[in-house]
C-alpha positions in Angstrom: 0.2 -0.1 0.0 1.2 3.3 -1.1 1.4 6.5 0.7 -0.4 9.8 -0.6 2.1 12.4 -1.2 2.2 16.2 -0.5 2.6 16.6 -4.0 -0.6 14.9 -4.6 -2.9 17.4 -2.9 -3.8 21.2 -3.5 -2.0 22.9 -0.4 -2.4 26.8 -2.0 -4.0 28.9 1.0 -4.5 25.8 3.3 -3.1 25.6 6.7 -0.5 23.1 6.8 0.7 21.5 9.8 4.1 19.5 9.2 5.6 17.0 11.7 9.2 17.1 11.4 11.8 15.7 13.3 14.1 18.5 14.7 15.6 16.7 18.0 19.1 18.1 17.0 22.0 18.3 19.5 22.1 21.9 21.1 25.3 23.4 22.9 24.7 26.6 24.6 21.4 27.6 22.7 23.1 26.6 19.2 22.4 23.9 16.9 25.5 21.5 16.5 24.4 19.1 13.7 21.9 20.7 11.4 21.7 17.6 9.2 18.0 16.8 10.1 17.2 20.4 9.5 18.6 20.2 6.3 16.8 17.5 5.2 13.7 18.7 6.2 14.0 22.0 4.1 12.7 20.3 0.6 9.3 19.6 2.1 8.9 22.9 3.8 9.8 24.8 0.8 7.7 22.8 -1.4 4.8 23.7 1.0 5.8 27.4 0.8 5.7 27.3 -3.0 2.5 26.2 -3.1 1.1 29.0 -1.3 0.4 27.3 2.1 -0.1 28.4 5.4 3.0 26.8 7.2 2.9 25.3 10.5 6.1 23.2 11.8 6.2 20.9 14.8 8.8 18.7 16.5 9.8 17.3 19.7 13.4 17.7 21.5 15.1 15.9 24.0 13.1 14.3 26.9 11.6 17.1 28.8 9.4 16.5 31.8 5.4 16.6 30.2 3.4 19.6 30.9 6.5 21.7 32.2 8.2 24.4 29.8 12.3 24.1 29.9 14.2 26.5 28.4 17.1 23.9 28.0 14.7 22.1 25.3 13.2 25.0 23.7 13.1 24.8 19.8 14.5 28.4 20.0 17.5 27.5 18.5 15.9 25.5 15.7 13.5 28.4 14.8 17.3 30.6 14.4 18.5 27.8 12.1 15.4 27.4 10.0 15.6 31.2 9.9 19.0 31.2 8.2 18.2 28.3 6.2 15.2 29.6 4.6 16.1 33.3 4.7 12.8 34.3 5.9 11.2 34.7 9.4 9.9 31.6 11.7 7.8 32.7 14.5 8.0 30.2 17.9 4.6 29.7 19.3 4.7 28.6 22.8 0.9 29.0 23.6 -0.8 27.0 20.4 -3.7 25.2 22.0 -6.2 28.1 21.6 -5.2 28.2 17.6 -2.7 29.8 16.1 -2.5 32.7 13.6 -1.2 31.1 10.2 -0.6 32.9 7.1 1.0 33.1 3.4 3.6 35.2 4.4 5.1 33.5 7.7 6.3 30.3 9.1 5.2 29.1 12.7 7.0 26.4 14.6 5.5 25.4 17.7 7.3 24.8 20.8 8.5 21.6 21.8 5.4 18.9 21.6 6.9 17.1 24.1 6.1 20.0 26.8 2.2 19.6 26.1 0.4 16.7 28.4 -0.3 13.6 26.7 2.2 13.6 23.8 3.6 10.3 24.9 0.4 8.9 25.9 -0.9 9.3 22.1 -3.8 11.2 23.9 -6.8 11.7 21.6 -7.5 14.9 23.0 -4.3 16.6 22.3 -4.3 14.6 18.6 -7.8 16.4 17.9 -6.2 19.8 19.4 -3.5 19.5 16.7 -5.4 18.3 14.0 -7.8 21.6 14.2 -4.9 23.5 13.4 -4.6 22.3 10.2 -6.5 21.4 6.9 -3.8 19.4 5.6 -1.4 17.3 8.0 1.9 16.3 6.4 4.0 13.4 8.1 7.8 14.1 7.4 9.2 12.6 10.4 10.9 9.5 9.8 12.9 9.2 12.9 9.9 9.3 15.2 7.8 6.9 13.1 8.2 3.8 15.4 6.6 6.0 18.3 2.7 6.1 18.7 2.4 9.7 20.0 -0.1 12.1 19.8 2.0 14.3 17.2 3.0 11.1 15.3 -0.1 9.5 15.5 -3.6 10.6 16.9 -3.4 13.5 15.4 -3.4 11.5 12.0 -6.6 10.1 13.1 -8.3 13.5 13.3 -6.7 15.7 10.6 -9.0 16.5 7.3 -6.0 15.3 5.0 -3.1 13.2 5.6 0.0 13.0 3.1 3.5 11.9 3.4 6.3 14.9 3.2 9.4 14.5 0.5 11.7 13.5 3.0 9.0 10.6 4.5 8.8 9.5 0.9 12.5 9.2 0.5 12.9 7.4 3.5 10.1 4.9 2.5 11.2 4.2 -1.2 15.1 4.0 -0.2 14.7 1.6 2.3 11.9 -0.4 0.4 14.6 -0.5 -2.3 17.1 -2.1 -0.1 15.0 -4.2 1.6 12.1 -5.3 0.4 12.7 -5.3 -3.4 16.6 -5.3 -3.6 18.9 -6.1 -6.5 20.9 -8.6 -5.5 23.2 -9.7 -4.2 22.0 -7.7 -1.2 25.1 -7.3 1.4 24.2 -6.2 5.2 26.8 -4.9 7.5 25.6 -4.8 11.2 28.2 -3.2 13.7 27.9 -1.7 16.9 28.2 -2.6 20.7 25.9 -5.2 21.5 23.6 -8.2 19.9 20.9 -7.5 22.3 20.1 -4.5 20.9 20.1 -6.0 17.2 18.9 -9.4 18.2 15.5 -8.8 15.9 17.4 -7.5 13.1 20.2 -10.1 12.6 17.0 -12.7 12.8 15.2 -10.8 9.9 18.4 -9.7 8.1 19.7 -13.7 7.8 16.5 -14.5 6.1 16.4 -11.6 3.3 20.3 -11.1 2.6 22.7 -12.6 0.6 25.7 -11.8 2.8 25.5 -10.6 6.3 28.6 -8.9 7.8 28.8 -8.1 11.6 31.6 -6.1 13.1 32.2 -4.2 16.4 31.2 -5.7 19.8 28.8 -8.0 17.8 31.5 -9.7 15.9 32.9 -10.5 19.0 30.0 -12.2 20.3 29.8 -14.0 17.0 33.5 -15.0 17.6 33.0 -16.2 21.3 30.1 -18.6 19.6 32.6 -19.6 17.1 34.8 -20.7 19.8 37.3 -18.0 19.6 38.8 -16.5 23.0 37.9 -12.6 22.9 39.8 -11.7 25.6 38.4 -8.6 27.5 36.8 -7.4 24.6 33.2 -6.1 24.5 30.8 -9.2 24.1 27.5 -10.7 25.6 28.3 -14.2 26.9 24.7 -15.0 27.5 23.9 -14.4 23.8 26.4 -17.1 22.3 23.5 -19.8 21.9 21.2 -17.0 20.2 24.6 -16.1 18.0 25.0 -19.9 17.4 21.3 -20.0 16.2 21.9 -17.1 13.7 24.9 -18.8 12.0 23.2 -22.1 11.8 20.3 -20.2 10.3 23.0 -18.6 7.6 24.2 -21.7 6.7 21.0 -23.2 6.2 19.7 -20.4 4.2 22.8 -20.1 1.9 23.8 -16.9 3.4 27.3 -16.3 3.4 28.3 -14.8 7.1 32.2 -14.2 7.1 33.3 -13.7 10.5 36.8 -11.7 11.4 40.0 -13.1 10.7 42.3 -10.7 12.2 41.7 -7.5 14.4 43.5 -4.6 15.8 43.6 -5.3 19.3 45.0 -3.1 22.3 45.2 -3.7 26.1 42.9 -0.7 26.5 40.8 1.6 24.6 42.1 5.3 24.6 43.8 7.4 22.7 47.0 6.5 24.1 46.2 2.8 23.4 49.4 0.9 21.5 47.2 -1.2 18.6 48.7 -4.0 17.0 47.3 -6.8 14.5 46.9 -10.1 15.6 44.7 -13.1 14.1 41.6 -14.0 16.0 42.9 -17.5 16.5 45.5 -16.1 19.0 43.5 -13.8 21.2 45.0 -13.8 24.8 42.9 -13.3 28.0 44.1 -9.4 28.2 43.5 -8.2 24.7 40.7 -6.1 23.5 39.4 -6.6 20.2 39.0 -2.8 18.7 38.8 -3.2 14.9 38.9 -5.2 12.3 42.4 -5.9 10.7 43.4 -5.2 7.0 43.0 -8.8 6.0 39.3 -9.0 7.1 38.6 -5.4 5.7 39.9 -6.6 2.2 37.5 -9.0 2.3 34.4 -7.4 3.6 35.4 -4.7 0.9 35.6 -7.1 -1.8 32.3 -8.3 -0.9 30.9 -5.0 -1.2 32.2 -4.5 -4.3 30.4 -7.0 -5.7 26.9 -6.1 -4.4 24.4 -4.7 -6.3 22.5 -3.2 -2.8 24.3 -2.7 0.5 22.4 -2.0 4.1 24.8 -0.6 6.6 24.1 0.2 10.2 27.0 0.5 12.9 30.6 0.8 12.7 32.8 -2.3 12.9 35.5 -0.6 15.0 36.1 2.1 17.7 36.4 4.5 15.0 36.5 7.6 17.3 40.1 6.9 17.8 42.1 7.3 14.7 43.9 3.9 15.4 40.8 1.8 15.2 39.1 3.5 12.6 40.9 1.6 9.6 38.0 -1.1 9.0 35.2 1.3 9.0 36.9 3.5 6.6 37.8 0.9 4.4 34.1 -0.5 4.1 32.9 3.4 3.6 35.5 3.7 0.5 34.4 0.2 -0.7 30.9 1.3 -0.8 32.0 4.8 -2.6 33.8 3.0 -5.3 30.7 0.4 -5.8 27.8 0.5 -8.1 25.3 -0.9 -5.7 22.2 1.1 -4.2 23.5 2.0 -0.6 21.5 3.0 2.5 23.3 4.0 5.6 21.5 4.6 9.0 22.3 5.2 12.4 24.3 7.9 14.0 27.6 6.5 14.9 28.5 5.0 11.4 26.7 8.2 9.7 29.4 10.2 11.7 32.1 8.3 11.1 31.6 8.5 7.3 31.2 12.1 7.4 34.5 12.2 9.4 36.2 10.5 6.8 34.2 12.5 3.7 32.7 9.8 2.5 29.2 10.7 3.0 28.7 11.9 -0.5 29.6 8.3 -1.5 26.5 6.8 0.2 23.3 6.4 -2.2 21.0 7.5 0.7 21.6 8.6 4.5 18.8 8.0 6.7 17.5 10.2 9.2 16.0 7.4 11.8 17.7 5.9 14.5 15.4 3.6 16.3 12.9 3.5 13.3 15.5 2.6 10.7 16.4 -0.2 13.2 12.6 -1.0 13.3 12.1 -1.1 9.7 14.9 -3.3 9.0 13.9 -5.8 11.9 10.5 -5.9 9.8 8.2 -4.3 12.2 5.4 -2.2 11.1 6.1 1.6 12.3 2.7 2.7 13.6 2.9 6.1 12.2 3.8 4.7 8.8 0.7 2.1 9.5 -1.7 4.9 10.1 -0.4 7.5 7.5 -0.7 4.2 4.9 -4.1 3.5 6.3 -5.5 7.3 5.8 -3.7 7.5 2.3 -6.0 4.4 1.1 -9.2 6.9 2.4 
């Protein structure tokens, strides 16, 4: 079932409420990373160009519901939007009695999590939000896994519900990578813990041609394969789960290579002294902190032979130069590949930006938890309702 696009409805002269995800990092009242704001601009500009009376809405952080918190105000976001759009953005704190929207201004509702009932998906709050608009545009993929008043209940009551341009891109790109991929499909799953991505692993192993694991996740699989991982981050209580996933991969004919060599050290710090070692000879005092060059080359070759690549999570402690090599090699392999590639998750996106490789990826998702739940095969509450409303 497709979603209805904002391109398919008349917006001119109408009050258009757009739910974005402006939950950006702040420091001293200034936006530190405006990626999510920049990604939302095409949707906002499209509404403005159509002559809509634009009202924007987002959450920020985790304030105590019902209480204003200056530290989590969207005032810095309003300033960043003004600069990006080159026109005034009015921050509206008291909006429940209605707002004065118009064609010559942009309104931004104050942090929606200040409102009572937001997290509980309160219908009364949803109705109040819906009363602000003639058309509701859902454009916040990063919040689509949460059934809350501003992402869910409002869609029940708004007169017309459509997807924003960013939301369309997210669904199209993830669908192309997971639901209808060109093969071979290579998935890379890194990061710290198997426990946080167990459902993702189980779903991917039934969909991909190659499943690459890295970071602390790979260490748990190495332990499951009988290797000594020393002091490396891993989860002994999930070794049986890792064995079951490896068995499933074997039964389905999915290639699941494990690291053959590793960059190790006795500690994780900027002063740590790294050295290379085969994973067969790790001792009790060693910490595996990155994949080694032999493994990185093997993984890179698999990526270069792929038609579709999906990546979440770095394969090493890339924040430290001496443990960034593996993640960097995979980033270059994607850049040099002709595969359609989708990357999601803050850490790996930060790594690619650090290495200057973000432009080598076909699509970078704005979702964190929503990205993982989509990859896990879960139906996101906001997406489900968006599809239902699109169907009339």
